[in-house]
N, CA, C and O atoms as a GROMACS GRO file, in nm:
protein
  304
    1UNK      N    1  -1.075  -1.369   0.268
    1UNK     CA    2  -0.958  -1.347   0.349
    1UNK      C    3  -0.854  -1.264   0.273
    1UNK      O    4  -0.779  -1.188   0.334
    2UNK      N    5  -0.850  -1.278   0.141
    2UNK     CA    6  -0.754  -1.202   0.061
    2UNK      C    7  -0.773  -1.052   0.081
    2UNK      O    8  -0.675  -0.978   0.092
    3UNK      N    9  -0.896  -1.007   0.087
    3UNK     CA   10  -0.921  -0.863   0.103
    3UNK      C   11  -0.865  -0.812   0.235
    3UNK      O   12  -0.808  -0.702   0.239
    4UNK      N   13  -0.880  -0.888   0.342
    4UNK     CA   14  -0.827  -0.846   0.471
    4UNK      C   15  -0.675  -0.846   0.467
    4UNK      O   16  -0.612  -0.756   0.523
    5UNK      N   17  -0.616  -0.945   0.402
    5UNK     CA   18  -0.470  -0.947   0.388
    5UNK      C   19  -0.422  -0.825   0.310
    5UNK      O   20  -0.320  -0.766   0.345
    6UNK      N   21  -0.494  -0.787   0.205
    6UNK     CA   22  -0.457  -0.667   0.129
    6UNK      C   23  -0.456  -0.545   0.219
    6UNK      O   24  -0.364  -0.463   0.213
    7UNK      N   25  -0.560  -0.531   0.303
    7UNK     CA   26  -0.566  -0.417   0.395
    7UNK      C   27  -0.446  -0.416   0.488
    7UNK      O   28  -0.383  -0.312   0.508
    8UNK      N   29  -0.415  -0.531   0.545
    8UNK     CA   30  -0.302  -0.539   0.637
    8UNK      C   31  -0.169  -0.510   0.566
    8UNK      O   32  -0.085  -0.439   0.619
    9UNK      N   33  -0.152  -0.565   0.447
    9UNK     CA   34  -0.029  -0.543   0.371
    9UNK      C   35  -0.008  -0.393   0.346
    9UNK      O   36   0.103  -0.343   0.360
   10UNK      N   37  -0.114  -0.324   0.309
   10UNK     CA   38  -0.104  -0.182   0.277
   10UNK      C   39  -0.072  -0.096   0.400
   10UNK      O   40  -0.034   0.020   0.385
   11UNK      N   41  -0.088  -0.151   0.518
   11UNK     CA   42  -0.048  -0.079   0.640
   11UNK      C   43   0.103  -0.083   0.660
   11UNK      O   44   0.158  -0.002   0.735
   12UNK      N   45   0.171  -0.176   0.593
   12UNK     CA   46   0.314  -0.195   0.615
   12UNK      C   47   0.401  -0.158   0.496
   12UNK      O   48   0.518  -0.122   0.514
   13UNK      N   49   0.349  -0.165   0.377
   13UNK     CA   50   0.426  -0.129   0.258
   13UNK      C   51   0.337  -0.048   0.164
   13UNK      O   52   0.214  -0.055   0.170
   14UNK      N   53   0.401   0.028   0.078
   14UNK     CA   54   0.325   0.105  -0.020
   14UNK      C   55   0.296   0.014  -0.138
   14UNK      O   56   0.382  -0.016  -0.220
   15UNK      N   57   0.172  -0.028  -0.145
   15UNK     CA   58   0.129  -0.117  -0.252
   15UNK      C   59  -0.016  -0.083  -0.286
   15UNK      O   60  -0.093  -0.044  -0.199
   16UNK      N   61  -0.050  -0.098  -0.411
   16UNK     CA   62  -0.188  -0.078  -0.454
   16UNK      C   63  -0.265  -0.206  -0.426
   16UNK      O   64  -0.227  -0.314  -0.473
   17UNK      N   65  -0.374  -0.197  -0.349
   17UNK     CA   66  -0.449  -0.319  -0.316
   17UNK      C   67  -0.488  -0.400  -0.438
   17UNK      O   68  -0.488  -0.524  -0.433
   18UNK      N   69  -0.523  -0.333  -0.547
   18UNK     CA   70  -0.566  -0.405  -0.668
   18UNK      C   71  -0.452  -0.484  -0.731
   18UNK      O   72  -0.475  -0.577  -0.808
   19UNK      N   73  -0.327  -0.445  -0.699
   19UNK     CA   74  -0.212  -0.514  -0.757
   19UNK      C   75  -0.168  -0.634  -0.674
   19UNK      O   76  -0.084  -0.712  -0.719
   20UNK      N   77  -0.225  -0.649  -0.555
   20UNK     CA   78  -0.187  -0.760  -0.467
   20UNK      C   79  -0.272  -0.882  -0.500
   20UNK      O   80  -0.395  -0.877  -0.499
   21UNK      N   81  -0.204  -0.992  -0.530
   21UNK     CA   82  -0.272  -1.118  -0.560
   21UNK      C   83  -0.216  -1.226  -0.468
   21UNK      O   84  -0.121  -1.202  -0.394
   22UNK      N   85  -0.274  -1.343  -0.473
   22UNK     CA   86  -0.223  -1.454  -0.393
   22UNK      C   87  -0.084  -1.495  -0.440
   22UNK      O   88  -0.010  -1.558  -0.364
   23UNK      N   89  -0.047  -1.461  -0.562
   23UNK     CA   90   0.084  -1.495  -0.616
   23UNK      C   91   0.189  -1.390  -0.580
   23UNK      O   92   0.308  -1.412  -0.604
   24UNK      N   93   0.148  -1.276  -0.525
   24UNK     CA   94   0.243  -1.170  -0.490
   24UNK      C   95   0.340  -1.220  -0.384
   24UNK      O   96   0.300  -1.277  -0.283
   25UNK      N   97   0.469  -1.198  -0.410
   25UNK     CA   98   0.574  -1.240  -0.316
   25UNK      C   99   0.604  -1.124  -0.221
   25UNK      O  100   0.616  -1.009  -0.264
   26UNK      N  101   0.615  -1.155  -0.093
   26UNK     CA  102   0.634  -1.051   0.007
   26UNK      C  103   0.760  -0.968  -0.016
   26UNK      O  104   0.754  -0.845  -0.013
   27UNK      N  105   0.872  -1.032  -0.040
   27UNK     CA  106   0.999  -0.961  -0.053
   27UNK      C  107   1.015  -0.903  -0.193
   27UNK      O  108   1.036  -0.783  -0.209
   28UNK      N  109   1.006  -0.988  -0.293
   28UNK     CA  110   1.037  -0.948  -0.430
   28UNK      C  111   0.933  -0.853  -0.491
   28UNK      O  112   0.969  -0.757  -0.559
   29UNK      N  113   0.804  -0.879  -0.467
   29UNK     CA  114   0.699  -0.800  -0.532
   29UNK      C  115   0.647  -0.686  -0.444
   29UNK      O  116   0.621  -0.576  -0.494
   30UNK      N  117   0.631  -0.712  -0.315
   30UNK     CA  118   0.570  -0.614  -0.226
   30UNK      C  119   0.674  -0.534  -0.148
   30UNK      O  120   0.641  -0.437  -0.080
   31UNK      N  121   0.800  -0.574  -0.159
   31UNK     CA  122   0.914  -0.501  -0.101
   31UNK      C  123   0.909  -0.491   0.051
   31UNK      O  124   0.946  -0.388   0.108
   32UNK      N  125   0.864  -0.597   0.116
   32UNK     CA  126   0.872  -0.604   0.261
   32UNK      C  127   1.018  -0.618   0.301
   32UNK      O  128   1.094  -0.687   0.234
   33UNK      N  129   1.058  -0.553   0.410
   33UNK     CA  130   1.186  -0.587   0.471
   33UNK      C  131   1.155  -0.681   0.586
   33UNK      O  132   1.038  -0.700   0.620
   34UNK      N  133   1.256  -0.738   0.647
   34UNK     CA  134   1.231  -0.840   0.749
   34UNK      C  135   1.158  -0.782   0.869
   34UNK      O  136   1.073  -0.850   0.927
   35UNK      N  137   1.190  -0.660   0.908
   35UNK     CA  138   1.123  -0.597   1.022
   35UNK      C  139   0.974  -0.580   0.995
   35UNK      O  140   0.890  -0.616   1.078
   36UNK      N  141   0.940  -0.524   0.878
   36UNK     CA  142   0.800  -0.503   0.842
   36UNK      C  143   0.725  -0.636   0.831
   36UNK      O  144   0.608  -0.646   0.868
   37UNK      N  145   0.794  -0.737   0.779
   37UNK     CA  146   0.729  -0.867   0.761
   37UNK      C  147   0.691  -0.928   0.896
   37UNK      O  148   0.581  -0.981   0.912
   38UNK      N  149   0.781  -0.919   0.993
   38UNK     CA  150   0.752  -0.973   1.126
   38UNK      C  151   0.638  -0.894   1.190
   38UNK      O  152   0.549  -0.953   1.252
   39UNK      N  153   0.639  -0.762   1.177
   39UNK     CA  154   0.529  -0.680   1.230
   39UNK      C  155   0.397  -0.716   1.163
   39UNK      O  156   0.294  -0.728   1.228
   40UNK      N  157   0.402  -0.734   1.032
   40UNK     CA  158   0.283  -0.773   0.956
   40UNK      C  159   0.228  -0.906   1.007
   40UNK      O  160   0.107  -0.921   1.025
   41UNK      N  161   0.316  -1.002   1.029
   41UNK     CA  162   0.270  -1.133   1.078
   41UNK      C  163   0.208  -1.120   1.217
   41UNK      O  164   0.114  -1.193   1.249
   42UNK      N  165   0.258  -1.029   1.299
   42UNK     CA  166   0.197  -1.004   1.428
   42UNK      C  167   0.055  -0.952   1.412
   42UNK      O  168  -0.034  -0.989   1.488
   43UNK      N  169   0.035  -0.864   1.314
   43UNK     CA  170  -0.099  -0.812   1.286
   43UNK      C  171  -0.191  -0.923   1.236
   43UNK      O  172  -0.309  -0.925   1.270
   44UNK      N  173  -0.137  -1.014   1.156
   44UNK     CA  174  -0.215  -1.129   1.107
   44UNK      C  175  -0.258  -1.215   1.226
   44UNK      O  176  -0.373  -1.258   1.233
   45UNK      N  177  -0.165  -1.238   1.318
   45UNK     CA  178  -0.199  -1.317   1.437
   45UNK      C  179  -0.314  -1.253   1.515
   45UNK      O  180  -0.407  -1.321   1.557
   46UNK      N  181  -0.305  -1.123   1.533
   46UNK     CA  182  -0.409  -1.052   1.608
   46UNK      C  183  -0.541  -1.054   1.533
   46UNK      O  184  -0.646  -1.083   1.591
   47UNK      N  185  -0.538  -1.023   1.406
   47UNK     CA  186  -0.659  -1.015   1.324
   47UNK      C  187  -0.734  -1.148   1.318
   47UNK      O  188  -0.857  -1.150   1.326
   48UNK      N  189  -0.661  -1.257   1.303
   48UNK     CA  190  -0.724  -1.387   1.282
   48UNK      C  191  -0.720  -1.476   1.406
   48UNK      O  192  -0.762  -1.592   1.402
   49UNK      N  193  -0.670  -1.422   1.517
   49UNK     CA  194  -0.663  -1.494   1.644
   49UNK      C  195  -0.593  -1.629   1.628
   49UNK      O  196  -0.646  -1.734   1.663
   50UNK      N  197  -0.471  -1.622   1.574
   50UNK     CA  198  -0.388  -1.740   1.552
   50UNK      C  199  -0.250  -1.713   1.610
   50UNK      O  200  -0.216  -1.600   1.643
   51UNK      N  201  -0.170  -1.818   1.621
   51UNK     CA  202  -0.030  -1.805   1.663
   51UNK      C  203   0.056  -1.869   1.555
   51UNK      O  204   0.047  -1.989   1.528
   52UNK      N  205   0.139  -1.787   1.493
   52UNK     CA  206   0.226  -1.834   1.385
   52UNK      C  207   0.353  -1.892   1.446
   52UNK      O  208   0.420  -1.826   1.526
   53UNK      N  209   0.387  -2.013   1.407
   53UNK     CA  210   0.508  -2.079   1.454
   53UNK      C  211   0.628  -2.014   1.385
   53UNK      O  212   0.637  -2.014   1.262
   54UNK      N  213   0.719  -1.959   1.464
   54UNK     CA  214   0.834  -1.889   1.408
   54UNK      C  215   0.916  -1.976   1.313
   54UNK      O  216   0.978  -1.924   1.220
   55UNK      N  217   0.917  -2.106   1.335
   55UNK     CA  218   0.994  -2.196   1.249
   55UNK      C  219   0.931  -2.210   1.110
   55UNK      O  220   0.995  -2.260   1.018
   56UNK      N  221   0.806  -2.166   1.096
   56UNK     CA  222   0.737  -2.179   0.968
   56UNK      C  223   0.738  -2.050   0.886
   56UNK      O  224   0.694  -2.049   0.771
   57UNK      N  225   0.786  -1.942   0.945
   57UNK     CA  226   0.784  -1.812   0.876
   57UNK      C  227   0.860  -1.817   0.743
   57UNK      O  228   0.817  -1.757   0.645
   58UNK      N  229   0.970  -1.889   0.740
   58UNK     CA  230   1.051  -1.894   0.618
   58UNK      C  231   0.980  -1.963   0.502
   58UNK      O  232   1.024  -1.953   0.387
   59UNK      N  233   0.870  -2.032   0.530
   59UNK     CA  234   0.794  -2.100   0.425
   59UNK      C  235   0.686  -2.010   0.364
   59UNK      O  236   0.618  -2.050   0.269
   60UNK      N  237   0.670  -1.890   0.418
   60UNK     CA  238   0.565  -1.799   0.371
   60UNK      C  239   0.625  -1.700   0.271
   60UNK      O  240   0.670  -1.591   0.308
   61UNK      N  241   0.625  -1.739   0.145
   61UNK     CA  242   0.686  -1.657   0.040
   61UNK      C  243   0.584  -1.567  -0.030
   61UNK      O  244   0.617  -1.454  -0.069
   62UNK      N  245   0.463  -1.616  -0.045
   62UNK     CA  246   0.361  -1.541  -0.117
   62UNK      C  247   0.242  -1.511  -0.027
   62UNK      O  248   0.227  -1.570   0.080
   63UNK      N  249   0.159  -1.420  -0.072
   63UNK     CA  250   0.036  -1.388   0.001
   63UNK      C  251  -0.049  -1.514   0.013
   63UNK      O  252  -0.108  -1.539   0.118
   64UNK      N  253  -0.055  -1.592  -0.093
   64UNK     CA  254  -0.132  -1.716  -0.091
   64UNK      C  255  -0.080  -1.815   0.012
   64UNK      O  256  -0.158  -1.883   0.079
   65UNK      N  257   0.054  -1.822   0.027
   65UNK     CA  258   0.113  -1.909   0.129
   65UNK      C  259   0.063  -1.867   0.267
   65UNK      O  260   0.024  -1.951   0.348
   66UNK      N  261   0.066  -1.737   0.293
   66UNK     CA  262   0.026  -1.686   0.425
   66UNK      C  263  -0.123  -1.708   0.450
   66UNK      O  264  -0.163  -1.742   0.562
   67UNK      N  265  -0.204  -1.689   0.347
   67UNK     CA  266  -0.348  -1.711   0.362
   67UNK      C  267  -0.375  -1.859   0.392
   67UNK      O  268  -0.452  -1.891   0.483
   68UNK      N  269  -0.313  -1.948   0.317
   68UNK     CA  270  -0.334  -2.092   0.338
   68UNK      C  271  -0.289  -2.132   0.477
   68UNK      O  272  -0.354  -2.214   0.543
   69UNK      N  273  -0.177  -2.076   0.523
   69UNK     CA  274  -0.126  -2.109   0.656
   69UNK      C  275  -0.223  -2.057   0.764
   69UNK      O  276  -0.252  -2.128   0.861
   70UNK      N  277  -0.271  -1.936   0.747
   70UNK     CA  278  -0.367  -1.879   0.845
   70UNK      C  279  -0.495  -1.962   0.849
   70UNK      O  280  -0.549  -1.988   0.957
   71UNK      N  281  -0.543  -2.003   0.732
   71UNK     CA  282  -0.664  -2.086   0.728
   71UNK      C  283  -0.640  -2.220   0.796
   71UNK      O  284  -0.728  -2.271   0.866
   72UNK      N  285  -0.522  -2.278   0.777
   72UNK     CA  286  -0.488  -2.404   0.841
   72UNK      C  287  -0.489  -2.387   0.993
   72UNK      O  288  -0.544  -2.470   1.065
   73UNK      N  289  -0.429  -2.279   1.042
   73UNK     CA  290  -0.424  -2.255   1.186
   73UNK      C  291  -0.564  -2.230   1.244
   73UNK      O  292  -0.593  -2.270   1.356
   74UNK      N  293  -0.647  -2.165   1.167
   74UNK     CA  294  -0.784  -2.141   1.215
   74UNK      C  295  -0.862  -2.271   1.226
   74UNK      O  296  -0.952  -2.284   1.309
   75UNK      N  297  -0.830  -2.366   1.141
   75UNK     CA  298  -0.899  -2.493   1.141
   75UNK      C  299  -0.853  -2.589   1.250
   75UNK      O  300  -0.919  -2.690   1.277
   76UNK      N  301  -0.740  -2.558   1.312
   76UNK     CA  302  -0.685  -2.649   1.415
   76UNK      C  303  -0.754  -2.630   1.547
   76UNK      O  304  -0.720  -2.698   1.644
   0.00000   0.00000   0.00000
């Protein structure tokens, strides 16, 4: 799942895929702005056929957080 997240991230910000890890922070490390982050989450919803609860977005600080949340939603 990390590889797919890297692909999606690179569609929204200029980042080297090899530099993206589960510890990468969306704002501080990958330089997402709020608009790009919301668009990115929409792409995640489409790609993984999930619905992200808007109240939980603020808890997604790292790529790993987002992956774990997507996996949890897929398991529900």
